[in-house]
C-alpha positions as CSV (number, residue, x, y, z in Angstrom):
1,M,16.0,-14.7,54.8
2,I,15.6,-11.1,55.7
3,Q,12.6,-10.4,58.7
4,V,11.8,-6.8,58.0
5,A,9.2,-5.0,60.5
6,I,6.1,-3.6,59.3
7,V,6.0,0.0,59.0
8,A,2.3,1.3,59.8
9,S,1.0,4.4,58.1
10,V,-2.2,5.6,57.4
11,L,-3.4,7.7,54.4
12,S,-4.8,11.4,55.3
13,T,-8.3,11.4,54.1
14,V,-8.4,13.5,50.5
15,Q,-11.1,14.2,48.4
16,P,-11.1,12.4,44.9
17,A,-10.4,13.9,42.2
18,A,-12.8,16.4,40.3
19,A,-14.8,14.6,37.7
20,Q,-14.2,17.1,34.9
21,T,-13.3,17.0,31.3
22,N,-9.9,18.5,30.6
23,A,-9.0,18.2,26.8
24,I,-5.3,16.9,25.6
25,P,-4.3,17.7,22.0
26,A,-4.2,14.7,19.9
27,P,-0.3,14.0,19.1
28,T,0.4,13.7,15.4
29,T,2.8,10.9,16.2
30,G,2.9,7.6,18.7
31,P,2.6,8.0,22.4
32,E,5.0,9.5,24.9
33,V,5.0,6.5,27.4
34,V,6.7,7.1,30.1
35,W,5.6,3.6,32.2
36,F,4.5,0.0,30.6
37,A,2.9,-2.1,33.2
38,R,5.2,-5.0,31.6
39,G,8.1,-3.0,30.5
40,G,7.4,-2.5,27.0
41,P,4.7,-3.5,24.5
42,E,5.7,-6.8,23.8
43,Q,5.1,-7.7,27.7
44,Q,8.5,-9.3,28.4
45,G,8.6,-8.1,32.1
46,N,11.9,-6.2,31.8
47,S,12.9,-3.7,34.7
48,Q,15.4,-0.7,34.8
49,A,16.4,-1.6,37.8
50,T,20.0,-2.9,39.8
51,T,20.5,-5.6,41.7
52,S,20.1,-5.2,45.7
53,A,21.7,-7.6,47.9
54,K,19.7,-5.8,50.9
55,P,16.6,-3.9,50.2
56,K,14.8,-2.0,53.2
57,I,11.7,-0.3,53.7
58,Q,12.0,3.1,52.6
59,W,7.9,4.1,53.4
60,T,4.6,2.6,53.9
61,A,1.3,3.9,53.0
62,K,-2.4,2.4,53.4
63,T,-5.4,2.2,51.3
64,G,-8.6,0.9,52.2
65,A,-8.6,-2.6,50.5
66,P,-6.0,-5.2,48.9
67,I,-3.9,-4.1,46.2
68,Q,-3.6,-5.8,42.9
69,S,-2.7,-3.4,41.0
70,S,1.1,-3.4,40.2
71,A,2.6,0.5,40.7
72,A,3.6,2.6,37.8
73,L,6.4,5.3,38.2
74,D,7.3,8.9,37.2
75,D,10.2,11.0,38.8
76,Q,7.9,12.6,41.2
77,R,4.8,10.1,42.4
78,V,3.9,6.0,42.6
79,Y,0.4,5.4,41.1
80,V,-1.5,2.6,42.1
81,G,-4.7,1.2,41.8
82,S,-6.1,-0.2,44.9
83,D,-9.8,-2.8,45.6
84,D,-10.9,-0.1,47.6
85,G,-12.1,1.5,44.1
86,F,-9.3,4.6,44.4
87,L,-6.3,5.2,42.2
88,Y,-3.8,6.7,44.5
89,A,-0.9,9.0,43.7
90,L,1.9,9.0,46.3
91,N,5.0,10.9,46.5
92,R,7.6,8.9,45.4
93,K,10.2,10.2,48.4
94,T,7.9,10.1,51.1
95,G,4.6,8.2,50.2
96,A,2.1,10.9,51.0
97,V,-1.0,11.0,48.7
98,E,-0.8,13.7,46.8
99,W,-4.4,12.6,45.1
100,R,-6.7,9.9,44.5
101,F,-9.1,9.6,42.3
102,E,-12.1,7.2,43.0
103,T,-14.0,4.8,40.5
104,Q,-17.2,2.7,41.6
105,A,-15.3,-0.4,42.1
106,P,-12.0,-2.2,42.7
107,I,-9.0,-1.4,40.6
108,E,-7.0,-4.6,39.8
109,A,-5.6,-3.5,36.3
110,S,-2.3,-1.8,36.5
111,P,-2.0,1.9,35.0
112,I,-0.2,3.0,32.4
113,L,1.5,6.7,31.9
114,A,1.8,8.3,28.3
115,N,1.5,11.9,27.1
116,G,0.8,13.1,30.8
117,M,-2.1,11.1,31.8
118,V,-2.3,7.5,33.8
119,V,-4.8,5.1,31.9
120,F,-5.9,2.5,33.6
121,G,-9.3,0.5,33.6
122,S,-11.9,-0.7,36.7
123,T,-14.0,-3.2,37.6
124,D,-16.7,-0.7,37.4
125,A,-16.5,-1.5,33.9
126,H,-15.1,1.5,32.7
127,L,-11.5,2.9,31.3
128,Y,-10.0,6.3,32.6
129,A,-7.6,8.9,31.9
130,V,-6.6,11.1,34.3
131,Q,-3.9,13.9,34.5
132,S,-0.8,12.5,36.1
133,K,-0.2,15.7,37.9
134,T,-3.6,16.3,39.7
135,G,-5.7,13.4,39.2
136,A,-8.4,15.5,37.2
137,L,-10.3,13.4,34.6
138,V,-9.4,13.8,31.2
139,W,-11.7,11.3,29.9
140,K,-13.8,8.0,30.8
141,H,-15.6,5.8,28.8
142,P,-17.9,2.7,29.4
143,T,-17.1,-0.8,28.4
144,Q,-19.8,-3.8,28.3
145,D,-17.6,-5.6,31.5
146,K,-14.9,-5.0,34.1
147,I,-11.6,-4.7,33.1
148,V,-8.5,-6.1,35.2
149,A,-5.7,-5.7,32.3
150,A,-3.2,-3.0,31.6
151,V,-3.9,-1.2,28.5
152,T,-1.3,-1.4,25.9
153,P,-0.3,1.9,24.2
154,V,0.3,1.5,20.1
155,T,0.4,3.8,17.4
156,I,-2.4,3.5,14.8
157,G,-2.0,5.7,11.5
158,A,-0.3,8.7,13.1
159,E,-2.2,8.7,16.2
160,A,-1.3,7.5,19.7
161,A,-3.7,5.0,21.1
162,L,-4.2,2.3,23.1
163,I,-5.4,-1.2,23.2
164,A,-7.8,-2.5,26.4
165,G,-9.6,-6.1,26.6
166,G,-11.9,-7.3,29.1
167,Y,-14.5,-9.2,30.6
168,D,-16.8,-8.7,27.5
169,G,-14.7,-10.3,25.6
170,L,-13.7,-7.6,23.4
171,V,-10.4,-6.0,22.6
172,Q,-10.6,-2.6,21.8
173,A,-8.4,0.2,20.3
174,R,-9.1,3.6,21.6
175,R,-7.3,7.0,20.8
176,L,-5.3,8.0,23.8
177,S,-5.9,11.4,23.6
178,D,-9.9,11.3,23.8
179,G,-10.8,7.3,24.1
180,V,-12.8,7.4,21.3
181,P,-12.6,4.1,19.7
182,L,-10.7,3.3,16.6
183,W,-11.8,-0.4,16.1
184,D,-12.8,-3.6,18.1
185,Y,-12.4,-7.2,18.1
186,K,-14.6,-9.9,19.6
187,T,-13.8,-12.7,21.3
188,D,-15.9,-15.7,22.8
189,S,-14.9,-15.2,26.6
190,Y,-13.2,-13.4,29.3
191,I,-10.3,-11.8,28.5
192,Y,-7.6,-11.7,31.5
193,G,-4.4,-10.4,30.1
194,S,-3.1,-7.4,28.9
195,A,-2.1,-7.5,24.8
196,A,1.2,-7.2,23.5
197,V,2.3,-5.3,20.4
198,S,5.0,-6.1,18.2
199,E,5.6,-5.8,14.3
200,N,2.6,-4.2,14.1
201,R,0.7,-6.8,15.5
202,V,-1.6,-7.3,18.6
203,I,-1.3,-10.5,20.4
204,F,-3.3,-11.7,23.2
205,G,-4.8,-15.0,24.6
206,G,-8.1,-15.2,26.6
207,C,-10.5,-17.4,28.5
208,D,-11.9,-18.6,24.7
209,G,-8.5,-20.9,25.0
210,A,-7.0,-19.5,21.8
211,I,-3.8,-17.1,21.3
212,H,-5.2,-14.1,18.9
213,V,-2.9,-12.1,16.4
214,L,-4.6,-9.1,14.9
215,D,-3.4,-6.1,12.8
216,A,-2.9,-3.5,14.7
217,Q,-3.8,-0.5,12.5
218,K,-7.6,-2.4,11.3
219,G,-8.3,-4.9,14.2
220,T,-8.3,-7.5,11.8
221,L,-7.7,-10.9,12.9
222,I,-4.5,-12.6,11.4
223,R,-4.1,-15.8,13.0
224,R,-6.1,-17.6,15.8
225,I,-3.9,-20.3,17.8
226,E,-5.9,-22.7,19.5
227,V,-4.3,-23.5,23.0
228,G,-7.8,-25.2,24.0
229,P,-7.6,-24.3,28.4
230,Y,-7.7,-20.6,29.3
231,V,-5.0,-18.3,28.8
232,G,-5.2,-16.2,32.0
233,A,-2.3,-13.4,32.0
234,A,-0.5,-11.5,28.9
235,V,2.0,-13.5,26.6
236,A,5.4,-12.5,26.7
237,V,6.6,-11.8,23.1
238,Q,10.0,-11.9,21.9
239,N,11.7,-12.4,18.0
240,N,8.4,-13.9,16.6
241,H,7.1,-16.0,19.4
242,A,4.9,-15.8,22.4
243,Y,5.3,-17.4,25.6
244,F,2.7,-17.9,28.4
245,G,1.4,-20.5,30.7
246,H,-2.3,-21.5,30.8
247,F,-4.9,-23.4,33.1
248,G,-4.3,-26.6,31.6
249,N,-1.1,-26.8,34.1
250,R,1.5,-26.1,31.3
251,V,3.9,-23.6,29.6
252,A,4.3,-22.9,25.9
253,G,6.1,-21.6,23.4
254,V,4.1,-20.6,19.9
255,D,5.6,-19.5,16.7
256,L,3.6,-16.3,15.7
257,N,4.6,-16.6,12.0
258,A,4.0,-20.4,11.5
259,G,1.1,-20.4,13.8
260,T,2.3,-23.7,15.3
261,F,3.3,-24.8,19.1
262,V,7.3,-25.1,19.4
263,W,7.0,-26.4,22.7
264,H,4.9,-27.3,25.8
265,S,6.0,-28.1,29.3
266,T,5.0,-31.1,31.1
267,D,2.1,-31.1,33.4
268,T,2.9,-29.0,37.0
269,G,-0.6,-30.0,38.3
270,F,-1.5,-26.8,38.6
271,P,-2.4,-23.8,36.4
272,F,-0.6,-20.4,35.7
273,L,-2.1,-17.0,36.1
274,S,1.8,-15.2,36.4
275,S,2.5,-14.0,33.1
276,A,6.5,-14.8,31.4
277,A,9.6,-12.4,32.1
278,M,12.1,-12.9,29.7
279,G,16.1,-13.1,30.8
280,S,19.3,-13.1,29.3
281,K,19.0,-16.9,28.4
282,A,15.6,-18.4,30.2
283,L,12.0,-17.0,30.6
284,F,10.5,-17.0,33.9
285,I,7.3,-17.9,35.2
286,G,5.3,-18.5,38.3
287,G,2.5,-21.3,39.3
288,R,-0.1,-21.9,41.6
289,D,2.3,-25.0,42.5
290,R,4.1,-22.3,44.4
291,T,6.8,-22.8,41.9
292,L,9.1,-20.2,40.1
293,H,9.7,-22.0,36.5
294,A,12.9,-21.3,34.4
295,F,12.6,-22.2,31.1
296,S,14.7,-22.3,27.8
297,P,12.6,-19.9,25.0
298,T,14.3,-22.4,22.5
299,D,13.3,-25.9,23.1
300,G,11.3,-25.2,26.6
301,Q,13.8,-27.3,28.5
302,S,13.0,-27.3,32.4
303,L,16.4,-25.3,33.4
304,W,15.6,-25.0,37.4
305,T,12.6,-24.5,40.0
306,F,12.2,-22.6,43.1
307,R,9.8,-23.5,45.9
308,A,8.3,-20.9,47.6
309,L,6.1,-21.0,50.2
310,G,2.6,-20.1,48.6
311,R,1.1,-19.8,45.2
312,I,3.1,-17.6,42.6
313,D,0.2,-15.3,41.1
314,S,2.8,-12.2,41.0
315,S,4.4,-12.0,37.3
316,P,7.9,-12.1,37.7
317,I,10.5,-9.2,36.2
318,T,14.0,-9.4,35.6
319,F,17.1,-7.1,35.5
320,D,20.8,-7.6,35.4
321,T,21.3,-10.9,36.3
322,S,18.0,-11.4,38.7
323,V,14.3,-12.1,38.7
324,L,12.0,-10.7,41.2
325,F,8.6,-11.6,42.3
326,G,5.8,-12.0,45.0
327,S,4.3,-14.7,46.8
328,S,1.1,-15.6,48.6
329,D,3.2,-16.4,51.4
330,G,3.9,-12.6,52.1
331,R,7.1,-12.6,50.7
332,L,9.2,-10.8,47.8
333,Y,11.9,-13.1,46.4
334,Q,15.0,-12.0,44.3
335,L,17.0,-15.1,42.6
336,A,19.9,-15.4,40.4
337,Q,18.9,-15.8,36.8
338,T,21.3,-18.7,35.9
339,D,20.7,-21.4,38.8
340,G,17.8,-19.9,40.7
341,A,20.1,-19.1,43.6
342,M,18.1,-17.2,46.4
343,Q,19.6,-13.4,46.3
344,W,17.3,-12.1,49.4
345,S,13.8,-12.7,50.3
346,L,11.8,-10.0,52.6
347,D,8.8,-10.8,54.4
348,L,5.9,-8.1,54.3
349,G,3.1,-9.7,56.0
350,A,0.6,-10.3,53.6
351,P,0.2,-12.1,50.5
352,I,1.0,-10.1,47.0
353,T,-0.1,-10.9,43.6
354,A,1.0,-7.8,42.4
355,T,4.0,-7.5,40.0
356,P,6.6,-5.4,41.6
357,A,7.3,-2.1,39.9
358,A,11.4,-1.2,40.0
359,Q,13.4,1.2,39.1
360,G,17.0,2.0,40.0
361,R,17.5,0.9,43.5
362,T,13.8,1.1,44.3
363,I,10.7,-1.4,44.0
364,F,7.5,-0.6,44.9
365,V,4.9,-3.3,45.7
366,G,1.6,-3.6,47.1
367,T,0.0,-6.1,49.6
368,H,-3.1,-7.8,50.1
369,D,-3.7,-5.8,53.6
370,G,-4.0,-2.7,51.5
371,S,-0.3,-1.4,51.9
372,V,2.0,0.1,49.3
373,Y,5.4,-0.2,50.0
374,A,9.0,1.5,48.5
375,L,12.0,-0.6,49.5
376,E,15.2,0.9,49.0
377,A,17.9,-1.3,47.6
378,R,21.8,-1.0,49.4
379,N,24.8,-1.9,47.1
380,T,26.7,-3.3,49.8
381,P,25.6,-6.2,52.5
């Protein structure tokens, strides 16, 4: 295990971005997405990163409260929400604050980047879009309850749009340029996870104990698949199948065309709040049993398990031949996809529930002490 000293860094006081409206013309094609929360609309957890043997701390920034939001990245900045109610835009090279935007409650939802905007929900029961370069407000719309999941970009008709779900039980399609509602679909309980979009369908689970499959253009129900227990995270979609863990302490694979379960894992004794990540030959998901599980997507056979020192609510990401995730034990872990062998671990000193964001040889992650870390990977040991 690599032990790394925590570098203290305090962000200077920055005034929140002005709450003004700056219209962005509505596109005539789909959204220009720079960053998805889970690597793409199907929520597969894939990353554009490269394997590293020894990451080191490049910079550290400090916010005013725990971070549960995952970062969004572009060439210039790192965007991340904090439980202090601010969305931060940090300089990608130095970690310095370029701007911050204030909401009225913690931001647990991960932001996305599309059409020159950062789009995100807050637990203050609003959806926001701000300009990525300045943090100036583009639009703000109320919802009926808090939002803790990232929105998903989608094309509806000829327009760029987004899908958002929240504690009000609603899944909504809104126009990306101005947030105007296009359709909504009501469920019976909270929605914790982001929606997947695949083959003109919107797929998501919720606390009503079901997987819902909607027509992306109209918001009408195509199929409802009963699960029973709560589904507390995004489902990963691949080859017309959805993969997810739930509060019944099991992981499942569902055929979306047939609307039937293909497989169900054995009971692990603890629920799953992590989303699955798809690898080359396996899917990976963390559990509150302190274990990262690797399953065969075909039949649900357990391929291997890796035991951390704390529960794993952080959703893993995959790249090359590796899988990367955080744990409430304060460590980041990178394992080999083939057998779960640990490639490295890094102790950041505070619980990690956010999903790491990785691109090239750099990893960005927030922790529960309010810190944001940029970790630079090395090519050689």
